[in-house]
C-alpha positions, -999 to 999 in steps of 0.1 A, spaced: -171 -66 66 -187 -58 33 -167 -54 2 -177 -18 -3 -165 -9 32 -132 -27 26 -127 -8 -6 -136 25 11 -109 18 37 -83 9 11 -90 41 -9 -90 62 23 -55 48 31 -44 56 -4 -57 91 -1 -39 96 32 -6 83 18 -11 106 -12 -16 136 11 14 127 32 35 123 0 24 155 -17 10 177 11 29 201 33 58 185 52 46 201 85 13 183 83 29 149 75 27 124 104 60 109 116 65 75 131 95 63 151 106 39 123 129 62 104 124 75 69 124 42 51 105 25 79 77 51 77 74 46 39 75 8 42 48 8 70 25 32 52 27 13 18 25 -21 35 -8 -11 51 -21 2 17 -10 -31 1 -28 -51 28 -59 -30 25 -61 -33 -13 -52 -70 -10 -82 -76 12 -106 -53 -7 -96 -66 -42 -88 -102 -34 -96 -115 -68 -76 -88 -87 -43 -88 -68 -20 -90 -98 -38 -61 -115 -38 -41 -82 0 -48 -78 7 -35 -113 -14 -4 -109 1 2 -75 37 2 -88 27 26 -116 8 49 -92 37 49 -67 60 60 -95 35 87 -104 35 100 -68 73 101 -68 74 121 -101 47 145 -89 69 154 -60 92 171 -86 66 199 -88 58 202 -51 79 228 -33 99 213 -4 95 177 -17 119 155 -36 115 124 -57 139 96 -49 144 63 -65 150 47 -31 116 59 -19 100 44 -50 117 11 -45 108 9 -8 72 20 -14 66 -4 -43 81 -34 -25 62 -27 6 29 -24 -13 35 -56 -31 45 -73 1 12 -62 16 -6 -78 -13 15 -109 -10 7 -112 27 -30 -111 21 -26 -137 -6 -7 -159 18 -33 -156 45 -60 -165 20 -40 -195 8 -35 -207 44 -72 -202 52 -83 -221 21 -59 -250 30 -71 -251 66 -108 -251 56 -103 -278 29 -83 -300 52 -109 -297 79 -136 -311 57 -118 -344 47 
């Protein structure tokens, strides 16, 4: 896949999570994972997508992700029917960072395998 397509997918997932966070509750998708599970799954996928799309800037992406997740929680204070919760922020931020870490781990393993195969 091209880098531009990977970035488009990552940003589309971020837009979908933003809509689910700030949009009308009745339009929000629900998964059978429970409240925290839904949050963790959504932000894990966003973290993986951004980890693949921005492989050389993961530390910067992690920092920006945590800040933006905090902004999303605060914005919910002004959205009728929504609530900002510290627990949601923690789950979301940890899941996004875990997604980034997973992609870094896969890249590390792939690099180790490819260098060990050439010796």
